[in-house]
C-alpha positions in Angstrom: -142.8 -115.4 -101.4 -142.2 -111.9 -101.1 -142.9 -110.1 -97.9 -146.1 -107.8 -97.3 -146.0 -104.8 -95.2 -147.2 -106.8 -92.0 -144.6 -109.1 -92.5 -141.7 -106.9 -92.3 -143.0 -105.3 -89.3 -143.1 -108.3 -87.4 -140.3 -109.9 -88.7 -137.9 -106.7 -88.8 -139.3 -104.1 -86.4 -141.6 -105.3 -83.9 -138.9 -106.4 -81.3 -135.8 -104.9 -82.1 -135.8 -102.8 -79.1 -136.0 -103.4 -75.4 -139.3 -102.6 -73.9 -139.9 -99.6 -71.5 -142.0 -99.7 -68.6 -143.7 -96.5 -69.9 -145.1 -98.3 -72.7 -148.7 -99.0 -72.4 -148.8 -99.9 -76.1 -146.5 -100.2 -78.7 -146.2 -101.8 -82.0 -149.3 -103.8 -82.9 -152.1 -101.2 -82.3 -153.7 -98.0 -84.0 -151.7 -95.5 -81.4 -148.8 -96.0 -79.1 -149.8 -95.3 -75.6 -146.9 -93.6 -73.7 -146.6 -92.5 -70.1 -144.3 -89.6 -69.5 -142.8 -89.3 -66.0 -144.8 -86.7 -63.8 -143.5 -83.3 -63.6 -141.8 -83.7 -67.2 -143.0 -82.5 -70.6 -142.4 -84.1 -73.9 -139.6 -83.2 -76.5 -140.5 -84.5 -80.3 -138.4 -84.2 -83.0 -139.2 -85.5 -86.5 -136.6 -85.6 -89.2 -136.9 -87.2 -93.1 -133.9 -88.4 -95.1 -134.3 -89.0 -98.7 -131.9 -91.2 -100.9 -129.8 -88.9 -103.2 -130.7 -85.7 -101.1 -129.3 -86.8 -97.5 -127.5 -89.8 -98.3 -125.7 -91.5 -101.0 -127.2 -94.3 -102.9 -124.6 -96.7 -102.1 -124.3 -96.1 -98.1 -123.9 -99.2 -95.7 -127.4 -99.8 -94.7 -126.4 -100.5 -91.1 -124.7 -97.0 -91.0 -128.1 -95.4 -92.7 -129.8 -97.0 -89.9 -127.5 -95.6 -87.4 -127.8 -92.3 -88.9 -131.1 -91.6 -89.6 -131.6 -92.2 -85.9 -128.7 -90.2 -84.5 -129.9 -86.8 -86.5 -132.9 -87.0 -84.6 -131.4 -87.7 -80.9 -129.1 -85.2 -81.8 -132.0 -82.9 -81.7 -133.4 -84.2 -78.1 -129.6 -83.6 -76.7 -130.2 -79.8 -77.7 -133.1 -79.6 -75.5 -131.4 -81.8 -72.8 -133.8 -84.2 -73.0 -133.8 -87.9 -72.0 -134.7 -90.0 -75.3 -137.4 -92.4 -74.7 -139.5 -93.7 -77.6 -139.2 -93.7 -81.4 -141.6 -94.2 -84.5 -140.1 -95.1 -87.9 -141.8 -94.5 -91.2 -139.8 -96.5 -94.1 -140.4 -96.1 -97.6 -138.9 -98.8 -99.8 -138.5 -99.3 -103.5 -138.6 -102.9 -103.0 -138.2 -105.6 -100.2 -134.6 -106.4 -99.8 -134.0 -108.6 -96.9 -130.7 -108.5 -96.8 -130.8 -104.4 -96.8 -133.5 -104.8 -94.1 -131.2 -106.8 -91.6 -128.6 -104.4 -91.8 -130.7 -101.3 -91.7 -132.4 -102.6 -88.5 -129.0 -103.8 -87.1 -127.8 -99.9 -87.3 -131.1 -98.2 -86.3 -131.4 -101.4 -83.2 -128.0 -100.8 -81.6 -128.4 -96.9 -81.6 -132.0 -97.3 -79.8 -130.6 -99.9 -77.4 -127.6 -97.2 -76.4 -129.9 -94.4 -75.6 -132.8 -96.5 -74.1 -135.3 -96.0 -76.9 -138.4 -98.3 -77.1 -139.6 -98.4 -81.0 -143.5 -98.0 -80.7 -144.9 -97.5 -84.2 -144.5 -96.3 -87.4 -145.3 -97.4 -91.0 -144.2 -99.2 -94.4 -144.9 -98.6 -98.0 -143.4 -98.8 -101.4 -141.9 -95.9 -103.1 -138.7 -94.2 -103.6 -136.5 -94.8 -100.6 -137.3 -92.4 -97.9 -136.8 -92.5 -94.0 -139.0 -90.7 -91.7 -138.3 -90.6 -87.6 -139.9 -89.4 -84.9 -138.3 -89.3 -81.5 -139.8 -88.6 -78.4 -137.9 -87.5 -75.1 -138.9 -86.3 -71.8 -137.5 -83.0 -70.1 -138.2 -81.1 -66.8 -140.5 -78.2 -67.8 -138.3 -75.6 -65.9 -134.9 -77.2 -67.5 -135.4 -77.7 -71.0 -132.6 -76.1 -73.3 -133.8 -73.9 -76.2 -132.4 -71.3 -78.5 -133.6 -67.8 -77.0 -132.2 -67.9 -73.8 -128.3 -66.6 -74.7 -127.2 -63.4 -72.9 -124.7 -60.7 -73.6 -121.2 -61.7 -72.3 -122.3 -65.4 -72.4 -119.4 -67.6 -73.8 -120.1 -69.4 -77.1 -118.9 -73.3 -77.1 -119.3 -76.3 -79.3 -118.5 -80.1 -78.6 -116.4 -82.4 -80.5 -114.6 -81.4 -83.5 -116.3 -79.6 -86.9 -116.2 -80.2 -90.4 -114.8 -83.8 -91.1 -118.4 -85.2 -92.2 -118.3 -82.1 -95.0 -115.1 -82.8 -95.9 -115.5 -86.5 -96.4 -118.5 -86.0 -98.3 -116.7 -83.6 -100.8 -114.4 -86.5 -101.4 -116.9 -89.0 -102.0 -118.7 -87.0 -104.5 -115.4 -86.1 -106.2 -114.5 -89.9 -106.5 -111.4 -89.5 -103.9 -110.4 -92.2 -101.7 -111.7 -91.8 -97.9 -110.4 -93.7 -95.1 -112.9 -96.0 -93.5 -112.4 -94.2 -90.0 -113.0 -90.7 -91.2 -115.9 -92.0 -93.3 -117.9 -92.6 -89.8 -117.8 -89.1 -89.3 -120.2 -88.7 -92.0 -122.1 -91.8 -91.7 -122.2 -92.7 -87.8 -122.5 -89.4 -86.2 -122.7 -89.6 -82.3 -125.3 -87.6 -80.8 -124.2 -85.7 -77.6 -127.3 -86.6 -75.6 -125.3 -87.1 -72.2 -123.7 -83.6 -73.0 -127.1 -82.1 -73.5 -128.5 -83.6 -70.3 -125.4 -82.3 -68.5 -125.7 -78.7 -69.5 -129.0 -78.4 -68.0 -128.8 -75.5 -65.4 -125.9 -74.2 -67.0 -126.3 -73.3 -70.5 -128.1 -70.6 -71.7 -129.0 -71.5 -74.8 -128.2 -74.6 -77.4 -128.9 -76.0 -80.6 -127.5 -79.0 -82.7 -125.0 -78.4 -85.7 -126.8 -79.9 -88.6 -126.5 -77.5 -91.4 -123.2 -75.7 -90.4 -121.8 -73.8 -87.4 -122.6 -70.2 -88.9 -126.3 -71.2 -90.1 -127.0 -73.2 -86.7 -125.2 -70.5 -84.2 -127.3 -68.1 -86.3 -130.5 -69.4 -85.2 -129.4 -68.7 -81.5 -128.7 -65.3 -82.3 -131.9 -64.4 -84.0 -133.9 -66.4 -81.4 -131.8 -64.7 -78.6 -131.7 -61.2 -80.4 -127.8 -60.8 -79.7 -124.7 -61.0 -82.2 -121.8 -63.6 -82.1 -118.3 -62.7 -82.0 -116.3 -65.8 -83.2 -112.5 -66.7 -83.2 -111.7 -68.7 -86.0 -108.5 -70.3 -84.5 -110.5 -71.7 -81.7 -112.7 -73.5 -83.9 -112.3 -77.1 -83.1 -111.8 -78.5 -86.7 -110.4 -82.0 -87.4 -106.8 -82.3 -88.1 -107.7 -82.9 -92.1 -110.1 -80.0 -92.1 -107.4 -77.9 -90.0 -104.7 -78.8 -93.0 -107.2 -78.0 -95.7 -106.6 -74.8 -97.8 -110.2 -73.6 -97.0 -111.2 -74.0 -93.4 -114.3 -72.0 -93.7 -116.3 -74.2 -96.1 -116.2 -77.2 -93.9 -115.4 -76.5 -90.0 -117.8 -73.4 -90.3 -120.3 -74.1 -93.2 -119.9 -78.0 -94.0 -122.8 -79.3 -91.8 -123.6 -83.0 -91.1 -121.8 -82.6 -87.7 -124.2 -83.4 -85.2 -122.3 -81.5 -82.6 -123.7 -79.0 -80.2 -123.6 -75.5 -80.1 -124.3 -73.8 -76.7 -123.7 -70.5 -74.5 -122.9 -70.3 -70.7 -122.2 -67.5 -68.4 -118.7 -67.2 -68.0 -119.1 -68.2 -64.2 -119.6 -71.7 -65.3 -116.4 -71.9 -67.7 -114.7 -73.7 -65.0 -117.4 -76.7 -65.3 -116.6 -77.4 -68.7 -113.5 -79.5 -68.5 -115.6 -81.3 -65.8 -118.4 -82.0 -67.9 -116.4 -82.8 -71.0 -114.6 -85.5 -68.9 -117.9 -86.9 -67.6 -119.2 -87.3 -71.1 -116.0 -88.1 -73.0 -116.8 -85.2 -75.4 -114.3 -82.6 -75.7 -115.8 -78.8 -75.3 -114.0 -75.8 -77.0 -114.9 -71.9 -76.1 -115.0 -70.3 -79.4 -116.2 -66.9 -78.8 -119.0 -64.6 -76.9 -122.1 -63.3 -76.9 -122.5 -59.4 -77.5 -125.3 -56.8 -78.2 -126.1 -56.5 -81.7 -127.2 -58.6 -84.6 -125.7 -61.7 -86.9 -122.2 -63.1 -86.7 -118.5 -61.6 -86.8 -115.5 -63.8 -87.2 -112.1 -62.7 -86.1 -108.7 -63.9 -87.1 -105.6 -64.9 -84.9 -104.7 -60.9 -85.1 -108.2 -59.8 -84.1 -108.7 -58.6 -87.4 -112.5 -59.1 -88.7 -113.0 -61.5 -91.6 -114.9 -61.5 -94.3 -118.1 -64.0 -94.3 -118.9 -66.3 -96.5 -121.7 -66.1 -98.9 -123.3 -69.7 -98.4 -123.3 -69.8 -94.5 -124.7 -73.5 -94.3 -126.7 -76.2 -95.9 -130.1 -74.8 -97.5 -132.7 -77.6 -98.2 -134.4 -75.8 -101.0 -131.5 -73.7 -102.7 
């Protein structure tokens, strides 16, 4: 007998995460009732992933469960927020119990890692679509935003850029992809611990989802400043650095879910400490200056031409 909406919720989602003390009512009522800590404000992010647009049809369901949550957690990381609660709206073309088991396993493992409780959502029939809303909390005077960068601040990024975009291109071209490399695309690791550690140090922050140039451009616009980047300092993976068109991947590819942030130069010596503490590398790649837009300089200090497409555009 086919499962109905309430069977799916009860069997696959009602108890997949550990209960939190700040949840008065979770799954099973009309609304979740949540209790933020005194003195903290809510940070809320919603993302929708659509089959064929944001992920390939043959993606491993466990990896998909991981990624759909990871991209939302990355937004909380960019605000320096502690993850707390999550809701999930799932549209399915049909009820595939094997798919549901794997999807919920990938979702639950990442939720447990970051202390999230699933507190609500919805299921319905239709083209495969996943909408996640995560809720976090952060001290009101400590939240990181895009608009606080100052002239002279160093521009930094976590991790390495470009491998996810390179893997996607290979998959679309029908080329073989190493399973370890494929993890960069299908199981990104949200830099939550780094975001929390940057509170009080970073002046602006954003997660790199649409490409470094596109997302750093948002910091420039919000902070009304220009970014000057050193191409050789951009931390691409070995696979990316050996590729003939670095700009298409490390700078414009997207799907990295690393953090791009700015810090005053006086805090430069704190960065290795944070990198060691969070086990995530941090690279200084440029500086904020007066002006507008982004400029890239090569190893000789010569200004380079900017690529026409600087990142992923949802309606292009």
